[in-house]
N, C-alpha and C positions, 0 to 999 in steps of 0.2 A: 786392698783399696780398689783394685780393678773390679773384683767381684761385687763389692759393695756399691759401686757406681754404675753397674750394669754392663761392663765390658767383659762379657762372659768368655768370649773366644780368647781374648788376651789373658784373662785370669787362668783359663785352662792351660795355656802355654806356660805360664809361670808356675802353676802347680805341677805340671809334668816335669819341668826342669828341677823343681824342688825334690820330687821323687827320684829323679835320675841322680842327683847329687847327694841326696841323703836317703838312700833306700831303707835305712833302719829306723827312720823317724815315722812313727805311726800317724801323727797328725798330718804329715804331708800326704799320706795315702788317703786319709779321711777327706782332706780338702779336695783332692783330685776326684775322689769318689763322689763328693757332693755335686761338683759341677757336671760330672758325667751323668749323675742321676737327673739333674735338672734338664739335661739335654735329651733325656729319654734313653740313654745307653745303659740300661739296667744291668746286663750281664757284666760289662766292664766295671761299672760302679761296684757291683758285688765283689769282684776280684780284689779291688783295692780295700774295701772294708774288711774282707777276710784276711788280707795281708796285714792290715793294721792290728787285727785281733790276734794274729799269730805273734806279732811283735809285742803286744800288750793285751793280754786276754781280758782285762777289766776295763778297757777303754770305752767310756760311756758313749761318746760321739760315734764311735765305730759301730757299737751295737745299735744305736739309733738309726744310722744310715743303712745298715744291713737289714734292719727290720722293714724299712720303707722299700728297699730294693727287692727283698724277697716277696713282699706283698704284691708288688707289680709283676713279679715273675710267677705268681700263682702259688707260692709255697707259704700259705697262711699259717700253718702249724709252726714252722720254724720262725716265721716273722713274729708270732706271739711270744715265743721264748726270748728272742733278742729284744723285743719291746720291754719285757719285764726287766731284763738286765739293764736297759737304758734308763728306765724311769722309776722303778719300784722304790728305790731309796732316795729319790730326789724329785718329788712331785712339785716342788716349788723352787724356781730358779730366779735369782735376782740378777738382772742385766746391769751392766755398768752405767753409771750416770756421770755425764761430763759437764753438766751445767755449773754455773757459779752461784746462782741464787737458789732459793727453796724450790724443790722439784714438785711436780704434780705426780702423786703416786697413782700408778695404773695397774690394775689387776687384769691380766690378759689370759683368757682361757684358750688352750690349744688342745686339739685331739692328738693322741699318740699314734693314731693310724693315718694321719695326714689329712689332706683336704682342707687345710687352713688357708685363709686369705693372707697373702704376703703382706707384711707390715713394714718392711724395710724402708719404704718411701713415705710411710704415714706417721711413724712415731719417732720424733726427734729426741735423741738421748741427751740433748742439752736442755730439754724441757721436762721430759717424763722420766721418772724412776720406775721402770717396768718390772713387775713381778710376774713371771710366766708360771701358770698353774696347769698341770696335766690332771684333769678331774678323774680319769680312770684309776689313777694311783694315789689320789689324795687321801691323806691320813687325817682322821678327825682331830688328832692331837696337834696338828700343825697350826700354829697361831696365825690368823689373818686379820685380826681385829683392827690393826693399825692402818689397813688400807682404806682410804677415804673415797676413792672414786673407781668405778669399774667400767671396763669396756664391754661392748657387745661380744658374746662368744663368737669365735671364728668358725668353728664347726661344731654344731651342737651334737654331742655324742649320745649314745644310747647305752643301756646296760649299766655296767659299773660307773661309766662316766656320768650318767644322769644322777646317780646317787651321790657322786662327788660334788656335782653342781649344787644339789640341795644342801649338802653339808657346808659348802662354801657360803651359800646364801645365808645359812643360819649363823655363821661365824663372822660375817663381815659387817662393817658399819657404813651406812650411807648418809651423807650430809644432806642438808636441805636442798631440794631441787634435783638430787641425783635420782636416777632411775635404775632399778634392778634389771640386769641383763639376763636373768636366769629364766628363760622360757623353757618349755618342754621340747623334746626332740620332735621334729616334723611339724613345728608350729607354722611354718611359712605358708602352706596352702590355706590355712584357716584364718590367717590375718587379713584384714581388709587392706586394700591398697588405695590410699588417698589419691595417688597420681592418676589412677584410672578414671577419676571423676572430672579431670581437667578436659576442657574442649580440645578435640583433635588428638588426644592421646589414646593409644591402643596398648593394652597390657595383656600378657598371655594368661589364659585360664590354666589353673594348676589343680591336680587332684592326686592324692596318694592312694596307690593300689598295690596289693600283694603281687609280686612278680609271677607267682604260680598262676594267679588268675589271668594275667596277661597271656601266659603261655596256653591256657586251656580255652578261655572264652574272651580273648582280647578284643575282637571286632565288636561283639555285642556289648561288652562292658564299656568300651569307649563311645559307642553310639549312644548308649544310655546317658553318658555324661556330656554329649554334644560335641565330641571331638572329631576332627577330620585329619587326614594325612596331608603332608608329612607331620610327624610328631618329634618332640625332643623328650628323650627318656633318660632319667638320671637316678642315682641312688641318693636318698636323703642324707643330710648331714655332711656333705662335701661341697667345696667351693671350687672356683676357677676351672670348671670343666672336667673334673675327674671324680667319679666315672660318669660319662656323658655320651649319649648316642643320638644320631638323627635317624629316624625310622621312616622310610618312604612309603611302605605299603603293609597290608595285613600279614603277608607272608614273612616279611622281615621282622615284624613285631613278634611273631610266634617264637622266634629263636633269639630275640634280642636279650631276654632275661639271662640267657646262659653266658652272655658276655660280661655280666656283673658278678664279681666274686663276693661272697659273704664277708662282711667286715664287722668286727666287734666294736 
């Protein structure tokens, strides 16, 4: 309850007490690992996820948390392995519904590599019956035709995730007035921004460029697109500032691409 209502420090204290009193309970370690991960303490989070897996090797939530922590620590190869263990046989998760009347069915796409917009404060489980889909591991045989309404994807994935999105689009039903959320990865820079046409509103220019091009010919490339320093540089397909850098000069730009890890 503390964690769900935003009292993260108090939740951490409660989770730590649960681990101290029940050291053999894997979920206690996962809960503590989750709050440590959210606080940016990735090595400590990793320790608790690994402890949970020693106690229960097939623990899905522990594999999921460890995949996120390892990705932040730069071990993408191990993160991919744990990601498969977490999601490969459960690409569709049904969240609990606590409402009394007929629910609004919601199809929520999330990326297994993270970067999703937090929805805890947005989706009321007394109104929505939410089905969480991980497109990277979506199986074409998984039935989704009963879903009536879809949310915008939280982090538009690439590679296997994009193929999963196309498959979901082909197998889902949209009612009158519904809009399909399945755009292509990296669509944001190409979309027009109606807000920018309002008087007194300034919106940022956005362009997608290969990171290697920034490293080799960054200044000339940016000048051609009309950009000036400082700049904000990010990896497409992620939200809430990860991965995200502020670059103040051409020299910093040349090395900024090395700060971004390749993510599938």
